[in-house]
C-alpha positions as CSV (number, residue, x, y, z in Angstrom):
1,X,23.2,-44.8,-15.8
2,X,22.5,-44.0,-12.1
3,X,19.6,-41.5,-11.4
4,X,19.1,-40.6,-7.5
5,X,15.8,-38.8,-7.8
6,X,14.0,-41.9,-9.2
7,X,12.7,-40.2,-12.0
8,X,13.7,-43.3,-13.9
9,X,10.8,-45.3,-12.0
10,X,7.7,-43.7,-12.0
11,X,5.4,-46.4,-13.5
12,X,6.6,-49.4,-11.0
13,X,6.3,-46.5,-7.9
14,X,2.6,-45.5,-9.4
15,X,2.1,-49.4,-9.2
16,X,3.1,-50.1,-6.3
17,X,1.2,-47.7,-4.8
18,X,-1.8,-49.2,-6.0
19,X,-0.9,-52.6,-4.7
20,X,-0.3,-51.2,-1.3
21,X,-4.0,-49.9,-1.0
22,X,-5.4,-53.2,-1.5
23,X,-2.4,-55.1,0.3
24,X,-3.4,-58.3,2.1
25,X,-0.4,-60.2,2.9
26,X,0.6,-58.2,5.9
27,X,1.2,-60.4,8.9
28,X,1.9,-63.5,6.8
29,X,4.3,-65.8,8.3
30,X,8.0,-65.9,7.4
31,X,7.9,-69.7,7.3
32,X,7.8,-71.5,4.4
33,X,4.3,-72.8,4.7
34,X,5.0,-75.5,2.2
35,X,8.1,-76.3,3.2
36,X,9.4,-75.6,0.1
37,X,12.5,-73.7,-1.6
38,X,12.9,-73.0,-5.2
39,X,16.2,-72.3,-7.0
40,X,15.3,-71.1,-10.7
41,X,16.4,-68.6,-13.1
42,X,15.8,-65.1,-13.4
43,X,13.9,-65.2,-16.6
44,X,10.8,-63.2,-16.7
45,X,8.8,-65.5,-18.5
46,X,9.2,-68.0,-15.0
47,X,6.5,-67.5,-12.4
48,X,7.7,-70.0,-9.8
49,X,4.2,-69.6,-7.5
50,X,1.8,-69.8,-10.2
51,X,3.7,-73.0,-12.1
52,X,3.3,-75.0,-9.6
53,X,-0.1,-74.1,-7.6
54,X,1.4,-72.5,-4.5
55,X,0.2,-69.0,-3.1
56,X,2.6,-66.2,-1.3
57,X,4.1,-67.5,1.9
58,X,4.3,-71.2,0.6
59,X,8.0,-71.4,-0.7
60,X,11.5,-69.4,-0.3
61,X,12.3,-68.2,-4.1
62,X,16.0,-68.2,-5.3
63,X,16.7,-66.9,-8.7
64,X,19.8,-66.2,-10.6
65,X,20.9,-66.6,-14.1
66,X,20.6,-69.7,-15.0
67,X,19.3,-71.5,-11.9
68,X,22.7,-72.2,-10.7
69,X,23.8,-73.3,-7.2
70,X,26.1,-70.8,-6.2
71,X,27.5,-70.3,-3.1
72,X,25.1,-68.0,-2.0
73,X,22.3,-70.3,-2.7
74,X,23.4,-72.6,-0.8
75,X,23.8,-70.2,2.2
76,X,20.4,-69.2,1.8
77,X,19.1,-72.8,1.5
78,X,21.1,-73.1,4.9
79,X,19.1,-70.2,6.4
80,X,15.9,-71.3,4.8
81,X,16.3,-74.9,6.1
82,X,16.9,-74.4,9.7
83,X,14.9,-70.9,10.3
84,X,12.3,-70.7,7.8
85,X,10.7,-74.0,7.5
86,X,11.9,-75.6,4.2
87,X,12.5,-79.6,4.3
88,X,12.4,-79.7,0.3
89,X,14.0,-78.0,-2.5
90,X,13.7,-77.8,-6.5
91,X,16.1,-76.7,-8.8
92,X,14.3,-75.7,-11.8
93,X,16.5,-74.7,-15.1
94,X,14.1,-73.7,-18.4
95,X,14.2,-74.3,-22.0
96,X,15.6,-71.6,-24.1
97,X,18.2,-70.4,-21.5
98,X,20.9,-67.9,-22.5
99,X,23.0,-69.3,-20.0
100,X,22.7,-72.7,-21.5
101,X,23.5,-71.4,-25.1
102,X,27.4,-71.4,-26.5
103,X,30.0,-70.9,-23.9
104,X,31.5,-68.2,-21.0
105,X,33.2,-66.4,-23.8
106,X,29.8,-66.7,-26.0
107,X,28.2,-64.6,-22.9
108,X,31.2,-61.9,-22.5
109,X,31.2,-61.4,-26.2
110,X,27.1,-60.9,-26.3
111,X,27.6,-58.3,-23.1
112,X,30.6,-56.6,-24.8
113,X,28.6,-56.5,-27.8
114,X,25.8,-54.5,-26.6
115,X,27.9,-51.9,-25.0
116,X,29.0,-53.3,-21.9
117,X,32.5,-53.6,-20.1
118,X,35.3,-56.5,-20.5
119,X,33.3,-59.0,-18.2
120,X,36.0,-61.7,-18.4
121,X,37.0,-61.6,-14.8
122,X,33.0,-62.7,-14.1
123,X,32.4,-66.4,-14.5
124,X,28.3,-66.5,-15.8
125,X,28.4,-70.5,-15.1
126,X,27.2,-71.2,-18.9
127,X,26.5,-74.7,-19.7
128,X,26.0,-76.5,-22.6
129,X,24.4,-79.6,-21.0
130,X,21.9,-77.9,-19.2
131,X,20.4,-81.5,-17.6
132,X,23.7,-82.3,-16.7
133,X,24.2,-79.1,-14.7
134,X,21.0,-79.3,-13.4
135,X,22.3,-83.0,-11.7
136,X,25.4,-81.8,-10.7
137,X,24.0,-78.8,-9.2
138,X,20.8,-81.1,-7.3
139,X,24.1,-83.1,-5.9
140,X,26.0,-80.2,-4.8
141,X,22.9,-79.6,-2.6
142,X,22.5,-82.7,-1.6
143,X,26.4,-83.2,-0.4
144,X,26.4,-80.0,1.1
145,X,27.6,-81.0,4.7
146,X,24.9,-78.0,6.0
147,X,21.9,-79.6,4.5
148,X,21.9,-83.2,5.5
149,X,18.2,-83.4,6.0
150,X,16.7,-81.2,2.9
151,X,15.0,-83.4,0.1
152,X,16.4,-82.1,-3.5
153,X,14.8,-82.6,-6.7
154,X,15.9,-81.1,-10.4
155,X,13.4,-80.3,-13.0
156,X,13.2,-78.5,-16.5
157,X,10.6,-76.5,-17.2
158,X,9.0,-75.8,-20.9
159,X,8.8,-71.9,-21.5
160,X,6.6,-73.2,-24.5
161,X,4.1,-75.4,-22.7
162,X,4.4,-74.3,-19.1
163,X,5.1,-77.9,-18.3
164,X,7.6,-79.2,-15.8
165,X,9.9,-82.3,-16.0
166,X,11.4,-83.6,-13.2
167,X,15.1,-85.0,-14.4
168,X,16.2,-86.1,-10.8
């Protein structure tokens, strides 16, 4: 449903007004102060900066469903690497991820069952082997010809304990 007069957003607009009143990040440099990029899932249980002991400005955060290394992620990593001070990247998947359950047809069916449209023309990049997928995605970054100097590691974040395990 499209709502042009923003009546669906008064709670977040009010919260933003309060945030802006105490805003202290003005003038923060656009470069990643810790030289880090984080590729992770859009899941709201993940707090990328907090879980790694980072502060605003320390890292570039790239999020999508399933923490997948897509063409857009690769494009963003090139920009981050050459223009924004990034020299290392973490690909961080997480436990209990919907994109690691079932297969593509299961997700298409779930969208349809939730009242959504026919999504069979989309690829959701579902994987039944999450650890293997993280390793493949890390290798994809490592072998991308535009990212030759980027150090990359693959990790799994446990949403129940907050712990990260390195996979590769």
